[in-house]
C-alpha positions in Angstrom: 0.0 0.0 0.0 2.8 2.4 0.9 4.6 1.9 -2.4 1.4 2.5 -4.3 0.8 5.8 -2.4 4.3 6.9 -3.1 4.0 6.2 -6.8 0.9 8.4 -6.9 2.4 11.2 -4.9 5.7 11.4 -6.9 4.2 14.1 -9.1 5.2 17.8 -9.0 1.6 18.8 -9.3 1.1 17.5 -5.8 1.3 19.7 -2.7 4.0 20.1 -0.2 2.1 17.9 2.2 2.1 15.0 -0.3 5.9 15.4 -0.6 6.3 15.2 3.2 4.1 12.2 3.3 6.4 10.4 0.8 9.3 10.9 3.3 7.2 9.6 6.3 6.1 6.5 4.4 9.6 5.8 3.3 10.9 5.9 6.9 8.0 4.0 8.3 9.2 0.5 7.2 12.8 -0.4 7.5 12.5 -3.3 5.1 11.3 -1.0 2.3 13.3 2.1 3.2 16.1 1.8 0.6 13.8 0.9 -2.3 11.6 3.9 -1.5 14.4 6.4 -1.1 15.9 5.2 -4.3 12.6 5.8 -6.1 12.5 9.3 -4.6 16.1 9.9 -5.6 15.4 8.8 -9.2 12.3 11.0 -9.4 14.2 14.1 -8.2 17.1 13.7 -10.6 14.8 12.9 -13.5 12.6 15.9 -12.9 15.6 18.3 -12.6 16.9 17.0 -15.9 13.6 17.5 -17.6 13.3 21.1 -16.3 16.6 22.1 -18.0 14.9 21.4 -21.4 12.1 23.9 -20.8 11.8 27.6 -21.4 13.2 29.8 -18.6 9.8 30.6 -17.0 8.5 27.0 -17.3 11.7 25.6 -15.9 11.6 28.0 -12.9 8.0 26.9 -12.2 8.9 23.3 -12.4 11.9 23.7 -10.1 9.9 25.5 -7.4 7.2 22.8 -7.6 10.0 20.1 -7.2 11.6 21.8 -4.1 9.3 20.1 -1.5 10.4 16.7 -2.9 14.1 17.7 -2.8 13.6 18.8 0.8 12.0 15.5 1.7 14.7 13.5 0.0 17.4 15.3 2.0 15.5 15.0 5.3 14.8 11.3 4.8 18.4 10.5 3.7 19.7 12.2 6.9 17.1 10.5 9.1 17.7 6.8 8.6 17.3 4.9 11.9 20.6 4.3 13.7 20.0 0.5 13.8 20.1 0.4 10.0 23.2 2.6 9.9 24.9 0.2 12.2 23.8 -2.8 10.3 25.1 -1.4 7.0 28.3 0.2 8.3 30.5 -2.2 6.3 28.1 -2.6 3.4 26.6 0.8 2.4 23.7 1.1 0.1 24.7 2.3 -3.4 22.7 5.4 -4.6 22.7 6.0 -8.3 24.5 9.3 -8.9 27.2 9.9 -11.6 29.3 12.7 -13.0 26.6 13.4 -15.5 24.1 13.8 -12.6 26.5 16.3 -10.9 26.6 18.3 -14.1 22.8 18.4 -14.1 22.9 19.8 -10.6 25.5 22.4 -11.5 23.3 23.5 -14.4 20.3 23.6 -12.2 22.2 25.8 -9.7 23.0 28.2 -12.5 19.5 28.2 -14.0 17.6 28.7 -10.7 20.0 31.0 -8.9 17.4 33.7 -9.0 14.9 31.5 -7.1 14.5 32.0 -3.4 14.9 28.2 -3.2 18.3 28.1 -5.0 20.2 27.1 -1.9 18.4 23.8 -1.7 20.5 22.8 -4.8 23.6 23.3 -2.7 22.2 21.0 0.0 21.5 18.4 -2.6 25.0 18.6 -4.1 26.5 18.3 -0.6 24.3 15.3 0.2 25.5 13.4 -2.9 29.2 14.4 -2.6 29.5 13.8 1.1 26.8 11.1 1.4 25.4 10.4 4.9 25.5 6.9 6.3 24.5 4.2 5.3 24.8 5.3 1.6 27.5 5.8 -1.0 27.0 7.0 -4.6 27.8 5.0 -7.7 30.1 7.7 -9.3 33.8 7.9 -8.4 36.1 10.9 -8.1 33.2 13.3 -7.9 34.6 15.5 -5.2 37.8 16.4 -7.2 35.8 16.7 -10.4 33.3 19.0 -8.7 35.9 21.2 -7.1 37.9 21.5 -10.3 34.8 22.6 -12.3 33.6 25.1 -9.7 37.1 26.6 -9.3 37.3 27.1 -13.1 33.8 28.7 -13.2 34.8 31.2 -10.4 38.2 32.1 -11.9 37.7 32.0 -15.6 33.9 32.7 -15.9 33.7 35.0 -12.9 30.7 33.1 -11.5 30.6 34.6 -8.0 27.4 32.8 -7.2 29.5 29.6 -6.9 31.4 30.9 -3.8 28.8 29.5 -1.3 28.8 26.1 -2.9 32.6 26.1 -3.3 33.3 26.9 0.4 30.7 24.4 1.6 32.4 21.6 -0.5 35.9 22.5 0.7 35.1 21.8 4.3 33.3 18.5 3.5 36.1 16.0 4.0 39.9 15.5 4.2 39.9 14.9 0.4 38.3 18.3 -0.4 40.4 20.2 2.2 43.6 18.7 0.8 42.5 19.8 -2.7 42.0 23.3 -1.4 45.4 23.5 0.3 47.0 23.2 -3.1 45.3 26.5 -4.1 45.3 28.4 -0.8 48.6 30.3 -1.2 47.4 31.8 -4.5 44.1 32.8 -2.9 45.6 34.4 0.2 48.3 36.2 -1.8 45.6 37.6 -4.1 43.6 38.9 -1.1 46.8 40.4 0.5 47.7 42.1 -2.8 44.2 43.6 -3.0 44.5 44.9 0.5 48.0 46.1 0.0 47.0 48.1 -3.2 43.7 49.0 -1.8 41.1 50.9 -3.8 37.3 51.0 -3.9 37.2 48.8 -7.1 38.3 45.9 -4.9 35.3 46.0 -2.5 33.3 43.4 -4.3 36.1 41.0 -4.9 37.3 41.3 -1.3 33.8 40.7 0.1 33.6 37.4 -1.8 37.2 36.5 -0.8 36.8 37.2 2.9 33.5 35.4 2.9 35.2 32.4 1.4 38.0 32.6 4.0 35.5 32.9 6.8 33.7 29.8 5.7 36.7 27.5 5.1 38.5 28.7 8.2 36.5 26.3 10.4 38.4 23.3 8.9 41.4 22.3 11.1 43.8 21.4 8.2 43.2 24.8 6.6 43.6 26.6 10.0 46.9 24.9 10.6 48.2 25.9 7.1 47.2 29.5 7.5 48.7 29.9 11.0 51.9 28.1 10.2 52.5 30.6 7.3 51.4 33.6 9.4 48.7 34.6 6.9 46.4 35.7 9.7 48.9 38.3 10.8 49.6 39.4 7.3 45.9 39.9 6.5 45.4 41.7 9.8 48.3 44.1 8.9 46.8 44.5 5.4 43.6 46.0 6.9 45.6 48.9 8.4 46.3 52.3 6.9 49.9 52.7 5.8 49.8 56.5 5.9 51.3 57.4 9.3 49.8 60.9 8.9 46.3 59.5 8.6 43.8 60.2 11.4 42.4 56.6 11.2 43.9 53.2 11.9 42.2 51.2 9.2 41.9 51.7 5.5 38.5 53.0 4.2 37.1 49.5 4.1 33.4 48.5 3.9 32.1 47.5 7.3 30.7 44.2 5.9 34.3 43.2 4.8 35.6 44.1 8.3 33.0 41.9 9.9 34.0 39.0 7.7 37.7 39.8 8.4 37.1 39.8 12.2 35.2 36.5 12.0 38.0 35.0 9.9 40.6 36.1 12.5 38.5 34.7 15.3 38.0 31.3 13.5 41.7 31.0 12.8 43.1 32.1 16.2 40.7 30.8 18.8 41.6 27.3 20.1 45.4 27.8 19.6 47.2 29.5 22.5 50.0 30.7 20.3 47.8 32.4 17.6 45.5 33.8 20.3 48.6 35.5 21.9 49.9 36.7 18.5 46.6 38.4 17.7 46.3 39.9 21.2 49.8 41.3 20.9 49.0 42.8 17.5 45.9 44.5 19.0 48.0 45.8 22.0 50.6 47.3 19.6 47.8 49.2 17.8 46.5 50.7 21.0 49.4 53.2 20.9 47.9 54.7 17.8 44.6 55.4 19.7 46.5 57.8 22.0 46.5 60.4 19.3 43.8 59.1 16.9 40.2 58.7 18.3 39.3 56.0 15.7 35.9 54.6 16.7 35.7 52.9 13.3 38.7 50.6 14.3 37.4 50.2 17.9 33.8 49.3 16.9 34.5 47.1 13.9 37.7 45.3 14.8 39.1 45.8 18.3 35.9 45.2 20.3 34.5 42.4 18.1 37.9 40.5 18.4 38.2 41.0 22.1 34.6 39.9 22.6 34.8 36.9 20.4 34.1 33.5 21.9 34.8 29.9 20.9 31.6 28.3 19.6 30.7 24.8 18.5 28.2 23.7 15.8 25.2 21.9 17.2 22.2 20.6 15.3 18.9 20.0 17.2 16.7 17.3 15.8 13.1 17.0 16.9 11.7 13.5 17.3 8.3 12.0 18.1 8.5 10.0 21.3 5.4 7.9 20.4 6.6 6.7 17.0 10.3 6.9 18.0 10.9 8.6 14.5 12.4 11.8 13.4 9.9 14.6 12.7 10.2 15.6 9.0 7.3 17.9 8.7 7.6 20.0 11.8 4.2 18.7 13.2 1.7 21.2 14.5 1.9 20.7 18.2 0.7 24.1 19.5 -1.4 27.0 18.3 -0.2 30.3 16.9 0.3 33.1 19.5 0.8 36.8 18.9 2.4 36.4 15.5 1.8 40.0 14.5 3.4 41.4 17.7 6.4 39.2 17.2 6.7 40.2 13.6 6.7 43.9 14.4 9.3 43.3 17.1 11.4 41.5 14.6 11.1 44.3 12.0 12.8 47.0 14.0 15.4 46.3 16.6 16.7 49.4 18.4 19.0 49.6 21.4 17.7 53.1 22.0 13.9 52.8 21.8 12.2 50.4 24.1 9.4 48.1 22.8 6.6 50.6 23.6 8.3 53.5 21.8 9.3 51.2 18.9 5.7 50.2 18.5 4.6 53.9 18.6 7.1 54.8 15.9 6.2 51.9 13.6 2.5 52.7 14.1 3.0 56.3 12.9 5.2 55.2 10.0 2.4 53.0 8.9 -0.1 55.8 9.3 1.9 58.4 7.4 2.8 56.0 4.5 -0.7 54.5 4.0 -2.0 57.4 1.9 1.2 57.5 -0.2 1.1 53.7 -0.9 4.5 53.1 0.7 3.0 51.1 3.6 2.6 48.0 1.5 6.4 48.0 0.7 7.2 48.6 4.4 5.0 45.7 5.5 7.0 43.3 3.3 10.4 44.4 4.5 12.4 44.9 7.7 14.5 47.6 9.1 18.3 47.0 9.2 20.5 49.0 11.5 23.3 50.1 9.2 25.2 52.5 11.4 25.6 53.7 15.0 27.1 56.9 16.4 28.3 57.8 19.9 29.2 60.9 21.8 32.7 61.1 20.4 32.3 62.1 16.8 33.8 60.1 13.9 34.6 61.4 10.4 34.1 57.8 9.3 30.4 58.3 9.7 30.4 59.9 6.3 32.0 56.9 4.9 29.5 54.6 6.6 26.5 56.7 5.4 27.9 56.7 1.8 28.4 52.9 1.8 25.2 51.9 3.6 22.7 54.7 3.0 23.7 56.9 0.0 20.9 57.1 -2.5 18.9 54.4 -0.5 15.7 54.7 1.4 13.3 54.8 3.2 15.5 55.4 6.3 15.1 56.3 10.0 17.4 58.2 12.3 16.9 57.6 16.0 18.8 59.7 18.6 19.0 59.5 22.4 20.0 62.2 24.8 19.2 64.3 27.9 16.8 67.2 27.9 17.3 69.2 31.1 18.3 66.1 33.0 15.6 63.8 31.6 16.1 61.0 29.0 14.6 61.9 25.6 14.4 60.2 22.2 14.0 61.9 18.9 14.6 61.4 15.2 13.2 61.4 11.7 11.4 59.1 9.3 12.2 59.8 5.6 10.4 57.9 2.9 12.9 59.2 0.3 16.5 58.1 -0.4 19.4 59.5 1.6 21.5 62.0 -0.3 23.8 60.6 -3.0 27.2 61.2 -1.4 30.0 61.0 -4.0 33.1 58.8 -3.3 35.4 61.8 -4.0 34.3 64.9 -2.2 35.4 68.4 -3.3 37.3 69.6 -0.3 38.0 73.1 -1.6 34.7 74.4 -0.3 31.8 73.2 1.9 29.4 71.0 -0.1 25.7 70.1 0.3 23.8 67.0 -1.0 20.0 67.1 -0.7 17.5 64.6 0.7 14.1 65.0 -1.1 10.8 66.3 0.3 7.7 64.0 0.6 4.3 64.1 2.3 5.0 61.1 4.5 8.3 62.4 6.1 8.0 63.4 9.7 10.1 64.2 12.9 9.4 62.6 16.3 10.2 63.4 19.9 9.6 61.1 22.9 9.9 61.6 26.6 8.3 59.9 29.6 4.7 61.0 29.5 4.4 62.1 25.9 5.2 61.1 22.3 5.1 63.8 19.6 5.1 63.5 15.8 5.6 66.5 13.6 4.5 66.2 9.9 6.6 67.9 7.2 4.1 69.0 4.6 5.5 69.8 1.1 6.0 73.5 0.5 7.1 75.2 -2.7 9.5 77.4 -0.7 11.3 74.4 0.7 12.9 72.2 -1.9 14.6 69.5 0.3 13.8 67.8 3.6 17.4 67.3 4.6 21.1 67.6 3.6 24.4 65.9 4.0 27.0 68.6 4.4 30.7 68.3 4.0 33.2 70.9 5.3 36.4 72.0 3.5 38.4 71.4 6.7 37.1 67.8 7.1 34.1 66.0 8.4 30.5 67.0 7.8 27.0 66.9 9.2 23.4 65.6 8.6 20.6 68.2 8.8 16.8 68.2 8.5 14.5 71.2 7.9 11.0 72.5 8.3 9.7 75.8 7.0 13.3 76.3 5.7 14.6 76.3 9.3 17.2 73.8 10.5 15.5 71.4 13.0 18.2 68.7 13.4 22.0 69.1 13.0 24.3 66.1 13.7 28.0 66.6 13.2 30.6 64.0 11.9 33.9 65.6 12.9 37.0 64.5 14.8 35.8 66.1 18.0 32.8 65.5 20.3 29.6 65.0 18.4 27.7 68.2 18.2 23.9 68.0 17.9 21.4 70.9 17.8 17.6 70.3 17.9 15.1 73.1 17.4 11.4 72.1 17.5 9.9 74.8 19.7 7.7 76.4 17.0 6.6 73.2 15.2 3.1 71.9 15.6 2.6 68.1 16.4 0.0 66.1 14.6 -3.6 66.6 15.8 -3.9 63.4 17.8 -0.8 64.3 19.8 -2.1 67.7 21.0 -4.2 66.3 23.8 -1.0 65.3 25.7 0.7 67.5 28.2 4.1 68.6 27.0 6.3 71.7 27.4 6.4 74.4 24.7 10.2 74.5 24.4 11.2 71.0 23.4 14.0 70.2 23.9 15.0 73.0 26.4 18.6 71.8 26.6 19.6 68.7 24.5 22.7 66.7 25.3 23.5 64.0 22.7 24.3 60.4 23.8 24.0 58.1 20.8 22.3 57.6 17.4 21.2 54.7 15.2 20.6 54.7 11.5 18.1 52.3 9.9 17.5 51.4 6.3 14.5 49.5 4.9 15.4 46.1 3.4 12.7 44.7 1.2 14.7 41.4 1.1 15.2 40.7 4.8 18.7 39.5 6.0 19.0 35.7 6.0 18.5 35.1 9.8 15.4 37.2 9.9 14.0 35.5 6.8 14.5 32.2 8.5 12.6 33.4 11.5 9.8 34.7 9.3 9.7 31.4 7.5 9.4 29.6 10.8 6.6 31.8 11.9 4.5 31.1 8.8 3.6 28.0 10.9 4.0 29.0 14.5 2.8 25.6 15.4 6.0 24.3 14.0 8.1 22.7 16.8 11.2 24.4 15.4 9.6 27.8 15.4 8.8 27.6 19.1 11.8 26.2 20.8 15.1 27.1 19.1 17.4 30.1 19.6 17.8 32.5 16.7 20.6 34.4 18.5 23.0 31.5 17.7 21.7 30.8 14.2 23.6 32.1 11.1 21.9 31.0 7.9 25.1 31.5 5.8 27.2 29.2 7.9 28.4 26.5 5.5 27.6 23.6 7.9 23.9 24.4 7.4 24.2 22.6 4.0 25.1 19.4 5.8 21.9 19.1 7.8 18.2 19.2 7.0 17.6 21.2 10.1 19.5 24.4 11.2 23.0 24.3 12.7 23.6 26.6 15.7 26.8 28.1 16.9 26.7 27.3 20.6 29.3 28.9 23.0 31.9 26.4 24.0 31.7 27.6 27.6 28.3 26.0 28.2 27.4 22.5 29.4 24.5 20.5 28.2 22.1 21.6 30.9 22.7 25.3 30.2 22.5 24.8 26.5 19.1 23.1 26.9 17.8 25.9 29.1 18.8 28.6 26.7 18.0 26.9 23.3 15.0 24.8 24.3 13.8 27.1 27.1 13.2 24.0 29.2 14.6 21.7 31.8 14.0 18.7 29.5 16.7 16.2 28.5 18.4 15.6 25.2 20.1 12.6 23.7 22.9 12.0 21.2 21.5 11.3 17.7 24.5 9.2 17.1 24.2 6.8 20.0 20.6 7.5 21.3 22.1 7.8 24.8 20.9 10.6 27.1 23.4 13.3 27.6 24.6 14.1 31.1 23.5 17.6 31.9 26.9 18.5 33.4 28.9 17.4 30.4 30.7 20.3 28.7 29.8 21.0 25.1 33.6 21.2 24.3 34.0 17.6 25.6 31.2 16.4 23.3 32.9 18.2 20.4 36.2 16.3 21.0 34.3 13.0 20.6 32.6 14.3 17.4 35.8 15.4 15.8 37.1 11.8 16.0 34.2 10.6 13.7 34.4 12.0 10.1 30.8 11.0 9.5 29.6 13.8 11.9 30.9 16.6 9.6 32.2 18.2 12.8 28.6 18.8 14.1 27.2 17.7 17.5 23.8 16.2 16.7 21.3 16.1 19.6 17.7 15.0 19.6 14.9 16.3 21.7 11.3 15.2 22.4 9.4 17.8 20.4 6.1 17.2 22.2 7.5 17.4 25.7 9.7 20.5 25.0 7.0 22.4 23.2 4.4 21.8 25.9 6.8 23.0 28.6 7.9 26.1 26.7 4.3 27.2 25.8 2.7 26.4 29.2 5.3 28.6 30.9 6.7 25.7 33.0 10.1 27.1 32.3 9.4 30.8 33.0 11.7 30.8 36.0 14.7 29.8 33.9 17.2 32.3 32.8 17.1 31.8 29.0 18.9 34.9 27.8 21.7 33.7 25.5 24.0 36.4 27.0 23.6 35.4 30.6 26.5 33.0 31.1 30.2 33.3 31.8 31.7 33.5 28.3 35.0 32.0 27.3 36.8 34.9 25.6 40.1 33.3 24.4 41.5 36.3 22.6 40.6 38.7 25.5 42.2 36.3 28.0 45.4 36.4 26.0 45.1 40.2 25.7 44.6 40.5 29.5 47.5 38.2 30.3 49.8 40.4 28.1 48.8 43.5 30.1 46.4 44.6 27.4 43.7 45.8 29.7 46.2 48.0 31.6 47.4 49.4 28.3 43.9 50.0 27.1 43.0 52.0 30.1 46.3 54.0 30.0 45.6 54.7 26.3 42.1 56.1 27.2 43.7 58.3 29.9 46.3 59.6 27.5 43.7 60.3 24.9 42.0 62.8 27.3 44.7 65.2 26.2 42.7 65.7 23.0 39.7 67.0 25.0 39.3 70.7 25.6 36.9 70.7 28.6 39.3 70.4 31.5 36.5 69.8 34.1 35.2 66.9 32.0 38.8 65.5 31.6 39.3 65.4 35.4 36.0 63.5 36.0 36.7 61.0 33.3 40.3 60.5 34.4 39.0 59.7 37.9 36.5 57.2 36.5 39.1 55.5 34.4 41.5 55.1 37.3 38.6 53.6 39.4 37.9 51.3 36.4 41.6 50.3 36.5 41.3 49.3 40.1 38.2 47.2 39.5 39.9 45.5 36.5 42.0 43.6 39.0 39.0 41.6 40.0 38.7 38.2 38.2 36.5 38.3 35.0 35.5 41.9 35.7 36.8 43.5 32.5 35.8 40.6 30.3 32.2 41.0 31.4 32.6 44.8 31.2 33.6 44.4 27.5 30.5 42.3 26.9 28.1 45.0 28.0 27.2 47.4 25.1 26.5 50.3 27.4 29.8 49.9 29.1 31.6 49.8 25.8 29.8 52.9 24.6 30.7 54.7 27.8 34.4 53.6 27.8 35.2 54.4 24.2 
């Protein structure tokens, strides 16, 4: 009966539910499992081959209809019962897959790269090349053939879309890593040359290259090669400005590239005492530069991320049904949807300045102002990405960040925090139009202005405890622009916004303390805000603290997209219990599992991991052995066991009872647990090496010496006293490490 149902359901006109049912039926009978999975495998490869013969539009439709069956094949192949795996350990089942089939998959990846489902092809390729137990493929030499072909496509055909696939293949086995080691010196030298002869034309190539390095640096063979040849230190040096007269430590590098570079250095150095110390000493050496250069760009994008970096371990959580003792392939509906809209809104706009209530007020008014102009629909389908932050100490690099992240892009939001006559206040602007188009080369012979357009749905807002005000900016023939980016002939610049041709906001980007001027006293708030009690002179005396810049992304970043996908079915067990803070969708190991792989801090034990990830006191078991894991076992200890088995792909696989965990999480049994991912004692390896080398002492002394750049002597004396007290507290164990982990402390210190 099961085979008959499968034969009827293997049809791309069928629904996603039918595809999932094929997987369930295949795994329900161990005697028929191989035959059924081979039938599904043949169906998938045949349909992919057929799709390549169709027109572009027809082929895309066929591919998208086939995706549920591909997902089912991958899930079922990776969910074979452990007893069958053990029985067939010395006699793996042969799956029909040849070099010709691999070519079909490569062509499919090219053809369907524009599809939102294109990454499923990478998962399929990885599954065939690095086949899970108890399978092997019929073709031979496919890994080397596949790597050769992709490497040729990247270098000779400039197919940058192959980088994700390539990096995922490189880390798959000792064979693939060894193949890559033959090319690595050429790759690293090319990156170093691009950094050494840096120009803006290299941005795109460097982004792809550092992303590749970031992905492959989790492989131990590759890490050893890079550290033995000191490439990590060469690349770190390549990020720095060679011009000794420059006011900044780093070259004018895109922040995305710096994030990738920091992650690469973390991956390479953590876990090896010698390389941790080498990097720590390099950072300490650069602290001397900060005595005369207040370079927040270097501090925020390289120094702090590296010192705060932790060792993490890939862990995959597999839900199973305790009744059937089978893996859950279709994320069964175990609970009902709760507050989806509220969670979606919270997910759309994440501010460290505005609390949840003020965030909801702001989003509500953005929706109101944009409904009449038709922009609201676009906003509803997107999410707000924080692209830049600004502190009290100004930074000329803000102009660079705004040009790279915001120039000629919109809608955007600026949120500021400060003090108004001793009270916390929050203000900013919503602009439905693009930010000014800031040129890469600015004419420094005179002050320059670059305009931000007017629109009916632009507005200014101002919040204090007790009232929230929104000021519309109606279009006026006498006012031709809503705002301006200004650049000054002597360096730096400012962002300004206007109403009735009067300057209402002025935010400076100079090498001194950030200067902000706000002038709202004669502006009229919207009608519904007038019934609130508020002073006439707002703000009476504004002192700036910090700012955040947000840009609307209509295609949400990958981690958010995953969360949104999960919430389409809030009843999904995965949507309810897992921890998005430790999930990175672009991590290459995600292609080696049907369910997400999480980067769990190595400092945790099993019990703490379960509390944070599953929000429960429930137990978990090893997927490999089916044995219950001791709650006090360190994650790092489990990882050592995993590394000795090449079939694990370097991932700890744990199983949890989906029904039990979901019920506990959703009936608030675990409400007393501390489930915040940040609330544990972190293992900060690079910081520890930094501290052992007197780096903390050097950091505080550097901060004290930098006070010479300040002009307000009274403020200098107060800050010097505070820094000396901080130096005393830093002698306490773990004090400064936890200090570095607190964002408010970091903002205050730097």
